[in-house]
C-alpha positions in Angstrom: 159.6 70.8 72.9 157.4 67.7 72.4 156.4 68.5 69.0 160.0 68.1 67.8 159.4 64.2 69.4 156.3 63.7 67.6 157.5 64.7 64.2 161.1 62.7 64.8 158.7 59.5 65.7 156.3 60.3 62.7 159.0 60.6 60.3 159.8 56.8 61.2 155.9 55.6 60.6 155.8 57.5 57.5 158.3 56.1 56.2 157.5 52.9 56.8 153.8 53.4 55.5 154.7 55.5 52.5 156.8 52.1 51.8 154.3 50.1 51.8 152.2 51.8 49.6 154.8 52.3 47.1 155.5 48.7 47.2 151.9 47.9 46.9 151.9 49.8 43.6 154.4 48.9 42.3 153.4 45.1 43.3 149.6 45.9 41.9 151.1 47.2 38.3 153.3 44.5 37.7 151.0 41.5 39.0 147.8 42.8 37.3 145.8 42.1 40.3 142.6 43.9 41.5 143.3 47.2 43.8 142.1 45.7 47.4 140.5 47.5 50.6 144.3 46.6 51.9 146.0 48.3 49.0 143.4 51.2 49.3 143.9 51.3 53.2 147.7 52.2 52.8 147.3 54.7 50.2 144.4 56.1 52.9 147.4 56.0 55.6 150.9 57.6 54.1 148.1 60.1 52.5 147.0 61.0 55.8 150.2 60.8 58.2 151.8 63.2 56.0 149.5 65.7 56.2 149.2 65.2 59.9 152.3 64.9 59.2 152.9 68.0 57.6 151.4 70.0 59.2 153.9 69.2 62.6 156.4 70.3 60.6 154.7 73.6 59.4 154.4 74.5 63.7 157.2 73.4 64.1 158.7 76.2 61.6 157.0 78.7 63.0 158.3 78.0 66.1 161.7 76.9 65.8 164.9 79.3 66.8 166.8 78.3 64.0 164.3 79.3 61.3 164.1 82.3 62.4 167.5 83.4 63.0 167.6 82.6 58.9 164.9 85.2 58.3 166.4 87.5 60.6 169.9 87.5 59.1 169.5 86.5 55.4 172.7 84.5 55.0 172.4 82.4 52.2 175.6 80.7 53.0 175.5 77.0 53.5 174.0 75.8 57.0 172.1 74.5 59.3 168.9 77.6 59.5 169.1 77.4 55.3 168.7 74.0 54.9 165.6 74.2 57.4 164.1 77.3 56.3 164.0 76.7 52.4 165.2 73.0 51.9 163.4 71.0 54.2 160.9 73.0 54.1 160.4 73.2 50.5 161.3 70.1 49.6 158.8 68.2 52.6 155.8 70.4 51.0 156.2 68.8 47.7 156.9 66.4 48.5 153.4 66.0 50.5 151.7 68.0 46.7 152.7 65.1 44.9 151.3 62.7 48.0 147.5 64.2 47.4 147.9 64.8 43.7 149.2 60.8 43.3 146.0 59.9 45.8 143.2 62.5 44.6 144.4 60.9 40.8 144.2 57.2 42.0 140.8 57.5 43.3 139.3 59.1 40.3 140.9 55.8 37.7 138.7 53.3 37.1 141.6 50.7 36.4 142.8 48.8 38.8 146.1 48.8 36.9 146.6 52.5 36.4 145.5 53.1 40.2 148.5 51.1 40.8 150.6 52.9 38.3 149.5 56.3 39.6 150.5 55.1 43.8 154.1 54.0 42.2 154.9 57.1 40.3 153.5 59.5 42.8 154.6 57.9 45.8 158.0 56.8 44.5 158.8 59.9 43.7 157.6 61.8 47.0 159.3 59.2 48.6 162.8 59.5 46.8 162.0 63.5 47.6 161.6 63.0 51.9 164.6 60.7 51.8 166.6 63.6 50.2 164.9 66.1 52.6 165.6 63.9 56.3 168.3 65.5 58.1 170.3 62.2 58.6 173.1 61.8 61.1 175.2 60.6 57.7 173.9 63.3 55.8 175.9 66.5 54.4 173.0 69.1 53.8 172.4 68.7 57.7 172.8 66.0 60.0 170.4 65.6 62.9 170.0 62.5 65.3 167.7 59.2 64.3 165.3 59.8 66.7 165.6 64.3 68.2 164.6 63.8 72.3 
């Protein structure tokens, strides 16, 4: 049960760090500045935290009664179980794959401007996907409180 709380709290931390990384990518690309240690920290922190969150999410996925209910009934009528079993799981996994690819490509780029562009593109798309896949209290897809206890 504590894993839901940790997963919920980590969501906010990841959103902050991802925003920092995307802003860093935009700023470095726009102002043509060198790739600094703080930029590397932002990119690495977003990557590491998102991977930890993904592992927590996988664990919750395997233990979730909502997801188990979906796979037992296999009802494709729109409800929370369909959202968490397929949509949330698929979109979040895709976002973390994009973050992983963006991080790897940015490390390989020799030019600083290309590093910033790669981070901005991949992390920015991943951030948009994550924002769509979070079950916000106002979401038409599935609603959850801002912080789960």
